[in-house]
C-alpha positions as a Markdown table, in Angstrom:
| # | Residue | x | y | z |
|---|---|---|---|---|
| 1 | Met | -11.9 | -27.9 | 79.7 |
| 2 | His | -15.5 | -26.1 | 80.6 |
| 3 | Lys | -13.7 | -22.4 | 79.6 |
| 4 | Ala | -13.0 | -23.7 | 76.2 |
| 5 | Val | -16.6 | -24.2 | 75.6 |
| 6 | Arg | -17.6 | -20.7 | 76.9 |
| 7 | Ile | -15.6 | -19.4 | 74.8 |
| 8 | Ala | -16.2 | -21.7 | 71.6 |
| 9 | Leu | -19.4 | -20.8 | 72.3 |
| 10 | Ile | -19.3 | -16.8 | 72.4 |
| 11 | Ala | -16.7 | -17.3 | 68.8 |
| 12 | Ala | -20.4 | -19.2 | 67.8 |
| 13 | Met | -22.2 | -15.8 | 68.0 |
| 14 | Gly | -21.3 | -15.0 | 64.9 |
| 15 | Gly | -22.7 | -18.3 | 63.6 |
| 16 | Phe | -26.0 | -17.1 | 65.2 |
| 17 | Leu | -25.5 | -13.6 | 63.1 |
| 18 | Phe | -24.6 | -15.3 | 60.1 |
| 19 | Gly | -27.6 | -17.6 | 60.2 |
| 20 | Phe | -29.9 | -14.7 | 60.7 |
| 21 | Glu | -28.6 | -12.6 | 58.1 |
| 22 | Thr | -28.9 | -15.4 | 55.7 |
| 23 | Ala | -32.5 | -16.1 | 56.5 |
| 24 | Val | -34.1 | -12.7 | 57.2 |
| 25 | Ile | -33.9 | -11.8 | 54.2 |
| 26 | Ser | -36.8 | -14.2 | 52.9 |
| 27 | Gly | -39.6 | -12.6 | 54.8 |
| 28 | Ala | -38.8 | -9.2 | 53.2 |
| 29 | Glu | -37.7 | -10.0 | 49.7 |
| 30 | Lys | -41.6 | -10.1 | 47.9 |
| 31 | Thr | -42.4 | -6.7 | 49.6 |
| 32 | Ile | -38.9 | -5.4 | 48.8 |
| 33 | Gln | -39.6 | -6.4 | 45.2 |
| 34 | Lys | -42.8 | -4.6 | 45.2 |
| 35 | Leu | -41.2 | -1.1 | 46.8 |
| 36 | Trp | -38.8 | -0.4 | 44.7 |
| 37 | Asp | -40.5 | -2.4 | 41.6 |
| 38 | Leu | -37.7 | -4.9 | 40.7 |
| 39 | Thr | -37.5 | -7.3 | 38.1 |
| 40 | Ser | -37.1 | -11.1 | 38.7 |
| 41 | Phe | -33.2 | -10.2 | 37.7 |
| 42 | Trp | -32.9 | -7.3 | 39.7 |
| 43 | Gln | -34.7 | -9.4 | 42.4 |
| 44 | Gly | -32.0 | -11.9 | 42.4 |
| 45 | Phe | -29.1 | -9.6 | 42.3 |
| 46 | Thr | -30.8 | -7.7 | 45.4 |
| 47 | Val | -30.8 | -10.7 | 47.6 |
| 48 | Ala | -27.5 | -12.5 | 46.2 |
| 49 | Ser | -25.8 | -8.8 | 47.2 |
| 50 | Ser | -25.2 | -10.4 | 50.9 |
| 51 | Leu | -23.5 | -13.2 | 48.7 |
| 52 | Ile | -21.7 | -11.5 | 46.7 |
| 53 | Gly | -20.1 | -9.3 | 49.8 |
| 54 | Thr | -20.0 | -13.0 | 51.6 |
| 55 | Val | -17.3 | -14.2 | 48.4 |
| 56 | Ile | -15.3 | -10.8 | 49.3 |
| 57 | Gly | -15.3 | -11.3 | 52.9 |
| 58 | Ser | -14.1 | -14.9 | 52.9 |
| 59 | Ile | -11.1 | -14.0 | 50.3 |
| 60 | Ile | -10.1 | -11.0 | 52.0 |
| 61 | Ile | -10.0 | -12.6 | 55.5 |
| 62 | Gly | -7.3 | -14.8 | 55.3 |
| 63 | Gly | -4.5 | -11.7 | 55.1 |
| 64 | Pro | -6.4 | -9.9 | 58.2 |
| 65 | Val | -6.7 | -12.9 | 60.6 |
| 66 | Gln | -3.2 | -13.9 | 60.0 |
| 67 | Lys | -1.5 | -10.7 | 60.4 |
| 68 | Tyr | -3.8 | -9.4 | 63.4 |
| 69 | Gly | -5.0 | -12.8 | 65.1 |
| 70 | Arg | -8.4 | -14.2 | 65.2 |
| 71 | Lys | -10.0 | -12.2 | 68.3 |
| 72 | Asn | -9.5 | -8.8 | 66.6 |
| 73 | Thr | -10.8 | -9.9 | 63.2 |
| 74 | Leu | -13.6 | -11.3 | 65.1 |
| 75 | Leu | -14.5 | -8.2 | 67.1 |
| 76 | Thr | -14.3 | -6.2 | 63.5 |
| 77 | Ile | -16.8 | -8.5 | 62.0 |
| 78 | Ala | -19.2 | -7.7 | 64.8 |
| 79 | Ile | -18.9 | -4.3 | 64.1 |
| 80 | Leu | -20.0 | -4.8 | 60.3 |
| 81 | Tyr | -22.9 | -7.0 | 61.5 |
| 82 | Leu | -24.0 | -4.4 | 63.4 |
| 83 | Leu | -23.8 | -1.7 | 60.8 |
| 84 | Ser | -25.3 | -3.7 | 58.3 |
| 85 | Ala | -28.3 | -4.1 | 60.9 |
| 86 | Ile | -28.7 | -0.2 | 61.4 |
| 87 | Gly | -28.2 | 0.4 | 57.6 |
| 88 | Cys | -31.2 | -2.1 | 56.0 |
| 89 | Ser | -33.6 | -1.3 | 58.5 |
| 90 | Tyr | -33.6 | 2.5 | 58.2 |
| 91 | Thr | -32.7 | 3.0 | 54.2 |
| 92 | Ser | -35.5 | 3.9 | 52.0 |
| 93 | Gln | -32.9 | 3.9 | 48.7 |
| 94 | Trp | -32.3 | 0.8 | 46.9 |
| 95 | Ile | -28.7 | 1.7 | 46.4 |
| 96 | Pro | -27.5 | 1.9 | 49.9 |
| 97 | Phe | -30.3 | -0.9 | 50.3 |
| 98 | Ile | -27.6 | -2.9 | 48.6 |
| 99 | Ile | -24.8 | -1.5 | 50.3 |
| 100 | Phe | -25.7 | -2.3 | 53.8 |
| 101 | Arg | -26.4 | -6.3 | 52.3 |
| 102 | Phe | -23.0 | -6.2 | 50.8 |
| 103 | Leu | -21.6 | -5.0 | 54.1 |
| 104 | Gly | -23.6 | -7.9 | 56.4 |
| 105 | Gly | -22.5 | -10.4 | 53.6 |
| 106 | Ile | -18.6 | -9.1 | 54.6 |
| 107 | Ala | -19.3 | -10.1 | 57.6 |
| 108 | Val | -21.0 | -13.3 | 56.6 |
| 109 | Gly | -18.0 | -14.5 | 54.6 |
| 110 | Ala | -15.3 | -13.3 | 57.1 |
| 111 | Ser | -17.0 | -15.1 | 60.0 |
| 112 | Ser | -17.6 | -18.0 | 58.0 |
| 113 | Val | -13.8 | -18.8 | 58.1 |
| 114 | Val | -12.7 | -17.1 | 61.1 |
| 115 | Gly | -15.0 | -18.5 | 63.6 |
| 116 | Pro | -14.3 | -22.3 | 62.8 |
| 117 | Met | -10.9 | -21.3 | 63.0 |
| 118 | Tyr | -10.8 | -19.7 | 65.9 |
| 119 | Ile | -12.8 | -22.6 | 67.6 |
| 120 | Ser | -11.0 | -25.5 | 66.5 |
| 121 | Glu | -7.7 | -23.6 | 67.5 |
| 122 | Ile | -8.7 | -23.7 | 70.7 |
| 123 | Ser | -10.7 | -27.0 | 71.6 |
| 124 | Pro | -9.4 | -30.3 | 73.0 |
| 125 | Ala | -9.0 | -32.6 | 70.1 |
| 126 | Ser | -11.6 | -35.0 | 72.1 |
| 127 | Met | -14.3 | -32.2 | 72.0 |
| 128 | Arg | -13.4 | -30.3 | 68.5 |
| 129 | Gly | -16.1 | -31.8 | 66.7 |
| 130 | Arg | -19.0 | -30.5 | 69.0 |
| 131 | Leu | -17.2 | -27.2 | 69.7 |
| 132 | Ala | -16.3 | -26.3 | 66.1 |
| 133 | Gly | -20.2 | -27.8 | 65.1 |
| 134 | Ser | -21.4 | -25.7 | 67.7 |
| 135 | Phe | -21.1 | -22.4 | 65.2 |
| 136 | Gln | -22.9 | -24.9 | 62.9 |
| 137 | Thr | -25.3 | -25.7 | 65.5 |
| 138 | Asn | -26.1 | -21.2 | 66.1 |
| 139 | Ile | -26.4 | -21.1 | 62.2 |
| 140 | Val | -29.4 | -22.8 | 62.1 |
| 141 | Phe | -30.4 | -21.2 | 65.4 |
| 142 | Gly | -30.0 | -18.1 | 63.6 |
| 143 | Ile | -32.2 | -19.3 | 60.8 |
| 144 | Leu | -34.9 | -20.3 | 63.0 |
| 145 | Val | -34.9 | -16.8 | 64.8 |
| 146 | Ala | -34.9 | -15.3 | 61.2 |
| 147 | Tyr | -38.2 | -16.9 | 60.4 |
| 148 | Ile | -39.6 | -16.7 | 63.8 |
| 149 | Thr | -39.2 | -12.8 | 64.1 |
| 150 | Asn | -40.2 | -12.6 | 60.3 |
| 151 | Tyr | -43.1 | -14.4 | 61.3 |
| 152 | Ile | -44.4 | -12.2 | 64.3 |
| 153 | Phe | -43.2 | -9.2 | 62.3 |
| 154 | Ser | -45.1 | -10.2 | 59.2 |
| 155 | Gly | -48.4 | -8.3 | 60.2 |
| 156 | Ser | -46.7 | -5.1 | 61.2 |
| 157 | Gly | -47.7 | -2.7 | 57.9 |
| 158 | Glu | -45.6 | -1.6 | 54.9 |
| 159 | Asp | -42.7 | -1.2 | 57.7 |
| 160 | Ser | -42.8 | -4.9 | 58.6 |
| 161 | Trp | -39.6 | -5.6 | 56.5 |
| 162 | Arg | -37.6 | -3.2 | 58.8 |
| 163 | Phe | -38.4 | -4.6 | 61.8 |
| 164 | Met | -37.3 | -7.7 | 60.7 |
| 165 | Leu | -34.0 | -6.8 | 59.2 |
| 166 | Gly | -33.7 | -3.8 | 62.2 |
| 167 | Ile | -34.2 | -6.8 | 65.3 |
| 168 | Met | -30.4 | -8.4 | 64.3 |
| 169 | Ile | -28.9 | -4.8 | 66.0 |
| 170 | Ile | -29.3 | -6.7 | 69.4 |
| 171 | Pro | -27.1 | -9.9 | 69.0 |
| 172 | Ser | -24.8 | -8.1 | 66.7 |
| 173 | Ala | -24.1 | -5.6 | 69.7 |
| 174 | Leu | -24.2 | -7.7 | 72.3 |
| 175 | Phe | -22.1 | -10.2 | 70.4 |
| 176 | Tyr | -19.2 | -7.3 | 70.4 |
| 177 | Ile | -19.4 | -7.1 | 74.0 |
| 178 | Leu | -18.9 | -10.9 | 74.7 |
| 179 | Leu | -15.8 | -11.1 | 72.2 |
| 180 | Arg | -14.2 | -8.8 | 74.9 |
| 181 | Thr | -13.8 | -11.7 | 77.4 |
| 182 | Ile | -12.3 | -14.3 | 75.5 |
| 183 | Pro | -8.4 | -14.6 | 75.1 |
| 184 | Glu | -6.5 | -14.7 | 71.2 |
| 185 | Ser | -6.3 | -18.0 | 69.8 |
| 186 | Pro | -2.8 | -20.0 | 71.6 |
| 187 | Arg | -1.9 | -21.0 | 68.0 |
| 188 | Trp | -1.8 | -18.3 | 66.3 |
| 189 | Leu | 0.0 | -16.5 | 69.2 |
| 190 | Val | 2.7 | -19.9 | 68.5 |
| 191 | Leu | 2.9 | -18.8 | 65.2 |
| 192 | Lys | 4.1 | -15.3 | 65.8 |
| 193 | Asn | 6.5 | -16.2 | 68.1 |
| 194 | Arg | 4.3 | -15.1 | 70.9 |
| 195 | Glu | 4.8 | -18.4 | 73.4 |
| 196 | Ala | 4.9 | -16.7 | 76.7 |
| 197 | Glu | 1.4 | -15.5 | 76.3 |
| 198 | Ala | 0.3 | -18.7 | 74.6 |
| 199 | Ile | 1.4 | -20.6 | 77.4 |
| 200 | Pro | -1.5 | -19.4 | 80.2 |
| 201 | Ile | -4.0 | -19.7 | 77.3 |
| 202 | Phe | -3.4 | -23.3 | 76.9 |
| 203 | Lys | -3.2 | -23.5 | 80.6 |
| 204 | Ser | -6.2 | -22.3 | 81.0 |
| 205 | Leu | -8.2 | -24.3 | 78.2 |
| 206 | Gly | -6.9 | -27.6 | 80.1 |
| 207 | Thr | -4.1 | -28.4 | 77.5 |
| 208 | Glu | -1.8 | -31.2 | 78.7 |
| 209 | Asn | 1.8 | -31.3 | 77.7 |
| 210 | Ile | 1.9 | -27.8 | 76.9 |
| 211 | Asp | 5.4 | -28.2 | 75.6 |
| 212 | Ile | 5.0 | -30.9 | 73.5 |
| 213 | Ala | 1.9 | -28.8 | 72.3 |
| 214 | Ile | 3.8 | -26.0 | 71.0 |
| 215 | Ser | 6.4 | -28.4 | 69.9 |
| 216 | Asp | 4.2 | -29.7 | 67.7 |
| 217 | Ile | 2.6 | -26.6 | 66.3 |
| 218 | Arg | 6.3 | -25.2 | 65.7 |
| 219 | Ala | 7.4 | -28.6 | 63.7 |
| 220 | Ser | 3.9 | -27.9 | 61.7 |
| 221 | Leu | 5.0 | -24.4 | 60.3 |
| 222 | Ser | 6.9 | -24.1 | 57.5 |
| 223 | Glu | 10.1 | -21.8 | 58.5 |
| 224 | Lys | 9.0 | -19.2 | 55.3 |
| 225 | Lys | 5.4 | -18.0 | 54.6 |
| 226 | Glu | 4.1 | -21.1 | 52.8 |
| 227 | Asn | 1.9 | -20.5 | 49.7 |
| 228 | Leu | -1.2 | -22.9 | 49.8 |
| 229 | Phe | -1.2 | -23.6 | 46.3 |
| 230 | Gln | 1.4 | -26.4 | 45.7 |
| 231 | Ser | 1.0 | -30.1 | 44.8 |
| 232 | Lys | 1.3 | -31.0 | 48.7 |
| 233 | Tyr | -1.8 | -29.3 | 49.4 |
| 234 | Phe | -3.9 | -30.7 | 46.5 |
| 235 | Lys | -5.1 | -33.2 | 48.5 |
| 236 | Pro | -7.1 | -30.8 | 51.6 |
| 237 | Ile | -7.6 | -28.2 | 48.6 |
| 238 | Leu | -9.9 | -30.6 | 46.5 |
| 239 | Phe | -11.7 | -31.7 | 49.6 |
| 240 | Ala | -12.1 | -28.6 | 50.6 |
| 241 | Val | -13.5 | -26.9 | 47.4 |
| 242 | Leu | -15.7 | -30.1 | 46.4 |
| 243 | Leu | -17.2 | -30.2 | 49.6 |
| 244 | Ala | -18.2 | -26.7 | 49.4 |
| 245 | Met | -19.4 | -26.7 | 46.4 |
| 246 | Phe | -21.8 | -29.3 | 46.9 |
| 247 | Asn | -22.8 | -28.4 | 49.9 |
| 248 | Gln | -24.6 | -25.3 | 48.0 |
| 249 | Leu | -25.3 | -27.6 | 45.1 |
| 250 | Ser | -28.1 | -28.8 | 47.2 |
| 251 | Gly | -30.2 | -26.0 | 47.5 |
| 252 | Ile | -30.0 | -25.3 | 50.7 |
| 253 | Asn | -29.5 | -21.7 | 50.3 |
| 254 | Ala | -32.0 | -21.4 | 48.1 |
| 255 | Ile | -34.9 | -23.2 | 49.8 |
| 256 | Ile | -33.7 | -20.8 | 53.1 |
| 257 | Tyr | -33.6 | -17.6 | 51.5 |
| 258 | Tyr | -36.8 | -17.9 | 49.2 |
| 259 | Ala | -39.1 | -20.2 | 51.6 |
| 260 | Pro | -41.9 | -18.2 | 51.9 |
| 261 | Arg | -42.0 | -18.0 | 47.9 |
| 262 | Ile | -41.5 | -21.5 | 47.6 |
| 263 | Phe | -44.5 | -22.3 | 49.5 |
| 264 | Ser | -46.9 | -19.6 | 48.0 |
| 265 | Met | -45.7 | -21.4 | 44.5 |
| 266 | Ala | -46.8 | -25.1 | 46.4 |
| 267 | Gly | -50.3 | -23.1 | 47.4 |
| 268 | Phe | -49.9 | -22.1 | 51.0 |
| 269 | Ser | -51.4 | -18.3 | 52.1 |
| 270 | Asp | -49.7 | -15.6 | 52.5 |
| 271 | Ala | -49.6 | -16.2 | 56.1 |
| 272 | Glu | -48.9 | -20.1 | 55.8 |
| 273 | Ala | -46.3 | -19.4 | 54.1 |
| 274 | Phe | -44.8 | -17.1 | 56.3 |
| 275 | Leu | -45.7 | -20.1 | 59.3 |
| 276 | Gln | -43.9 | -23.0 | 57.5 |
| 277 | Pro | -40.3 | -21.5 | 57.2 |
| 278 | Ile | -40.8 | -22.0 | 61.1 |
| 279 | Tyr | -41.0 | -25.8 | 60.6 |
| 280 | Ile | -38.1 | -26.2 | 58.8 |
| 281 | Gly | -35.8 | -24.1 | 60.8 |
| 282 | Thr | -37.1 | -26.5 | 63.4 |
| 283 | Ala | -36.2 | -29.4 | 61.8 |
| 284 | Asn | -32.7 | -28.1 | 60.5 |
| 285 | Leu | -31.6 | -27.0 | 64.8 |
| 286 | Ile | -33.0 | -30.0 | 65.9 |
| 287 | Phe | -30.9 | -32.6 | 63.4 |
| 288 | Thr | -27.6 | -30.4 | 63.7 |
| 289 | Leu | -28.1 | -30.9 | 67.1 |
| 290 | Leu | -28.2 | -34.4 | 66.9 |
| 291 | Ala | -25.5 | -34.2 | 64.6 |
| 292 | Met | -23.4 | -32.2 | 66.7 |
| 293 | Thr | -23.9 | -35.3 | 69.8 |
| 294 | Leu | -22.9 | -37.9 | 66.8 |
| 295 | Ile | -20.0 | -36.1 | 65.1 |
| 296 | Asp | -17.0 | -36.9 | 67.5 |
| 297 | Lys | -18.2 | -40.5 | 67.8 |
| 298 | Phe | -19.5 | -41.4 | 64.5 |
| 299 | Gly | -17.5 | -39.2 | 62.4 |
| 300 | Arg | -17.7 | -37.0 | 59.7 |
| 301 | Lys | -17.5 | -39.3 | 56.6 |
| 302 | Lys | -20.9 | -41.6 | 58.3 |
| 303 | Leu | -22.9 | -38.4 | 58.7 |
| 304 | Leu | -22.2 | -36.9 | 54.8 |
| 305 | Ile | -23.5 | -40.2 | 53.8 |
| 306 | Ile | -26.2 | -41.3 | 55.6 |
| 307 | Gly | -27.5 | -37.1 | 55.2 |
| 308 | Ser | -27.0 | -38.1 | 51.3 |
| 309 | Phe | -29.2 | -40.7 | 50.9 |
| 310 | Gly | -32.0 | -38.7 | 52.9 |
| 311 | Met | -31.4 | -35.5 | 50.6 |
| 312 | Ile | -31.7 | -37.2 | 47.4 |
| 313 | Leu | -35.1 | -39.2 | 48.3 |
| 314 | Phe | -36.5 | -35.6 | 49.9 |
| 315 | Leu | -35.4 | -33.3 | 46.9 |
| 316 | Ala | -36.2 | -36.2 | 44.1 |
| 317 | Leu | -40.1 | -36.0 | 45.8 |
| 318 | Thr | -40.0 | -31.8 | 45.9 |
| 319 | Ala | -39.5 | -32.1 | 42.1 |
| 320 | Tyr | -42.0 | -34.4 | 41.7 |
| 321 | Val | -44.4 | -32.2 | 43.7 |
| 322 | Phe | -43.3 | -29.3 | 41.1 |
| 323 | Ser | -43.8 | -31.1 | 38.3 |
| 324 | Gln | -47.5 | -31.5 | 38.5 |
| 325 | Ser | -50.2 | -29.0 | 37.6 |
| 326 | Glu | -52.0 | -29.0 | 40.4 |
| 327 | Pro | -50.7 | -27.4 | 43.7 |
| 328 | Asn | -49.5 | -29.5 | 46.7 |
| 329 | Lys | -48.6 | -28.5 | 50.0 |
| 330 | Met | -47.1 | -32.4 | 50.8 |
| 331 | Val | -44.2 | -30.0 | 49.6 |
| 332 | Val | -43.3 | -28.6 | 53.3 |
| 333 | Tyr | -43.3 | -32.6 | 54.7 |
| 334 | Tyr | -40.5 | -33.2 | 51.4 |
| 335 | Leu | -38.2 | -30.1 | 52.2 |
| 336 | Ile | -39.0 | -30.7 | 56.4 |
| 337 | Gly | -37.5 | -34.0 | 55.5 |
| 338 | Phe | -34.5 | -32.7 | 53.3 |
| 339 | Ile | -33.5 | -29.8 | 55.7 |
| 340 | Gly | -33.6 | -32.8 | 58.3 |
| 341 | Phe | -30.9 | -34.8 | 56.7 |
| 342 | Phe | -28.7 | -31.7 | 55.3 |
| 343 | Gly | -28.7 | -30.3 | 59.0 |
| 344 | Phe | -27.3 | -33.9 | 60.1 |
| 345 | Ser | -24.8 | -34.2 | 57.5 |
| 346 | Gln | -23.5 | -31.6 | 55.5 |
| 347 | Gly | -24.6 | -28.6 | 57.2 |
| 348 | Ala | -22.9 | -30.2 | 60.6 |
| 349 | Val | -20.0 | -31.3 | 59.2 |
| 350 | Ile | -19.0 | -28.9 | 56.4 |
| 351 | Trp | -17.1 | -26.2 | 58.3 |
| 352 | Val | -15.6 | -28.4 | 61.6 |
| 353 | Phe | -14.1 | -30.7 | 57.9 |
| 354 | Ile | -12.8 | -27.6 | 56.5 |
| 355 | Ser | -11.0 | -26.2 | 59.7 |
| 356 | Glu | -9.5 | -29.8 | 60.2 |
| 357 | Ile | -7.6 | -30.8 | 57.0 |
| 358 | Phe | -5.0 | -27.8 | 56.8 |
| 359 | Pro | -2.0 | -27.3 | 57.8 |
| 360 | Asn | -1.1 | -24.3 | 60.8 |
| 361 | Ala | 0.5 | -22.7 | 58.2 |
| 362 | Val | -1.6 | -22.1 | 56.0 |
| 363 | Arg | -4.9 | -22.6 | 57.6 |
| 364 | Ser | -6.4 | -19.4 | 57.1 |
| 365 | Gln | -5.6 | -19.6 | 53.4 |
| 366 | Gly | -7.7 | -23.1 | 53.4 |
| 367 | Gly | -10.5 | -21.7 | 55.4 |
| 368 | Ala | -11.0 | -19.0 | 53.5 |
| 369 | Leu | -10.7 | -21.0 | 50.3 |
| 370 | Gly | -13.2 | -23.2 | 51.3 |
| 371 | Ser | -15.3 | -20.5 | 52.3 |
| 372 | Phe | -14.7 | -18.5 | 48.7 |
| 373 | Thr | -16.2 | -21.7 | 47.1 |
| 374 | His | -19.3 | -22.2 | 49.3 |
| 375 | Trp | -20.3 | -18.6 | 48.5 |
| 376 | Ile | -19.7 | -17.9 | 44.8 |
| 377 | Met | -21.7 | -21.3 | 45.0 |
| 378 | Ala | -24.5 | -19.9 | 47.7 |
| 379 | Ala | -24.4 | -16.3 | 45.0 |
| 380 | Ile | -25.1 | -18.0 | 42.0 |
| 381 | Ile | -28.0 | -20.2 | 43.4 |
| 382 | Ser | -29.5 | -17.2 | 45.5 |
| 383 | Trp | -29.3 | -15.2 | 42.0 |
| 384 | Thr | -30.7 | -17.6 | 39.3 |
| 385 | Phe | -33.4 | -19.2 | 41.4 |
| 386 | Pro | -36.1 | -16.2 | 41.2 |
| 387 | Ile | -35.3 | -15.9 | 37.4 |
| 388 | Ile | -35.6 | -20.0 | 36.7 |
| 389 | Val | -38.7 | -19.9 | 38.8 |
| 390 | Glu | -40.6 | -16.6 | 37.3 |
| 391 | Gly | -39.3 | -17.6 | 33.5 |
| 392 | Asn | -40.6 | -21.2 | 33.7 |
| 393 | Ser | -43.5 | -22.7 | 34.6 |
| 394 | Ser | -41.6 | -26.2 | 35.0 |
| 395 | Gly | -39.0 | -24.1 | 37.0 |
| 396 | Gly | -39.2 | -25.3 | 40.3 |
| 397 | Phe | -39.4 | -28.8 | 38.8 |
| 398 | Tyr | -36.4 | -28.4 | 37.1 |
| 399 | Ser | -34.4 | -26.5 | 40.0 |
| 400 | Phe | -35.0 | -29.4 | 42.7 |
| 401 | Leu | -34.2 | -31.9 | 40.1 |
| 402 | Phe | -30.6 | -30.4 | 39.2 |
| 403 | Tyr | -30.5 | -30.6 | 43.2 |
| 404 | Ala | -31.1 | -34.4 | 43.8 |
| 405 | Leu | -28.5 | -35.3 | 41.3 |
| 406 | Met | -26.2 | -33.4 | 42.6 |
| 407 | Met | -26.5 | -34.6 | 45.9 |
| 408 | Leu | -26.0 | -38.2 | 44.0 |
| 409 | Ala | -22.6 | -36.8 | 42.9 |
| 410 | His | -22.1 | -36.2 | 46.2 |
| 411 | Leu | -22.5 | -39.5 | 47.7 |
| 412 | Ile | -20.2 | -40.8 | 45.3 |
| 413 | Phe | -17.4 | -38.2 | 46.5 |
| 414 | Val | -17.5 | -39.2 | 50.1 |
| 415 | Trp | -17.8 | -42.8 | 49.7 |
| 416 | Lys | -14.8 | -43.0 | 47.6 |
| 417 | Phe | -12.5 | -40.2 | 48.1 |
| 418 | Leu | -13.2 | -38.1 | 51.5 |
| 419 | Pro | -10.9 | -39.3 | 54.7 |
| 420 | Glu | -11.9 | -39.3 | 58.3 |
| 421 | Thr | -10.8 | -36.8 | 60.4 |
| 422 | Lys | -12.5 | -37.7 | 64.1 |
| 423 | Gly | -10.5 | -37.9 | 66.8 |
| 424 | Arg | -7.5 | -36.9 | 65.5 |
| 425 | Thr | -5.5 | -33.8 | 66.4 |
| 426 | Leu | -4.9 | -31.0 | 63.8 |
| 427 | Glu | -0.8 | -31.9 | 63.2 |
| 428 | Glu | -2.1 | -36.2 | 62.9 |
| 429 | Ile | -4.4 | -35.2 | 60.3 |
| 430 | Gln | -1.7 | -33.6 | 58.2 |
| 431 | Lys | 0.2 | -36.4 | 58.2 |
| 432 | Asp | -2.6 | -38.8 | 57.2 |
| 433 | Leu | -3.1 | -36.5 | 54.3 |
| 434 | Gly | 0.6 | -37.2 | 53.2 |
| 435 | Ile | 1.8 | -33.1 | 54.1 |
| 436 | Asn | 5.1 | -33.0 | 55.5 |
């Protein structure tokens, strides 16, 4: 079983790069706005260009990952991360910068589908929540490291943004090297009628009753290629889409992408505005790790409900701060509180849950749909945030009030409709959802 842990942690490095790529722009975005004299609209577009790539990456990856396998797709993703880091840090022109950000976004979108999918397919049922959750843990660790390196390089002069973006070259190269040491997903091999190759991998992962496992996988597959959009898949589609939408309607990516800007709005100096995100990133990591220790014991649904109450409270308090005429540095505590509850609930659960609820025959399509929904909402939130806060003196208040109301709706959705998946095999979850 220790081998499954090692393999999962290597695959989860894609999550680290995902998190780093997501957060690193927060340190460079204001400098870039001045460098290329961008309006709030084009600044929002520059930040969101990565997310537009992410949307496309999440859409197109379902086919390649099903055709070429999980491992080969992960290797391609690592190359895209590397190209993006090199390009963004070396270019001096806005258009090439957008293109390389876009490539990095494709890697993030693809990674958000393939990483959790691969990990869920190589993990024993008893550990799947924690191991699949390691992808999310790595995302938040990547966010924290990005905030730390942004702070370190913030005093490096006019080229500081290049150092912030270029440091990602190192983990991208390491990810590619380590990926070459992991096996292909045995479930994918069974899907491709390559059981002879799957059996030794199942053995190395400590799978008991391999013949039964293969039989269950075969039984869960349709004889012909399945189309996701059928009435029998209505429930998993609905749950994945709504959970992915609510994840972004919490405002999480507006906070991650624009953290220094938000703290400047609250009255912090430039130096303080780069330091405060480190506290947010640390809280995110601590509470995500806490959730990972509890996700297989408490279950996915209970974590989401607890998190909803906390997020509603702290988003409402943040909205109140921005409704006042005077800056208030209490906002840092409110945002730390929000991030803590987000990391403990939605942040820890989303990729685990989406990777679990779709049957083998359509898992890649279902994962792509959930990720697409997540990233299209992220692009909308991240593109519009600077437009709203620069165009209206009460923009901060309206933004955070909206996020709080969305988390109230999320609480009702989870409480009334979302199923529990803890401790169930992927095939048992399929039966629970009434999919034959």
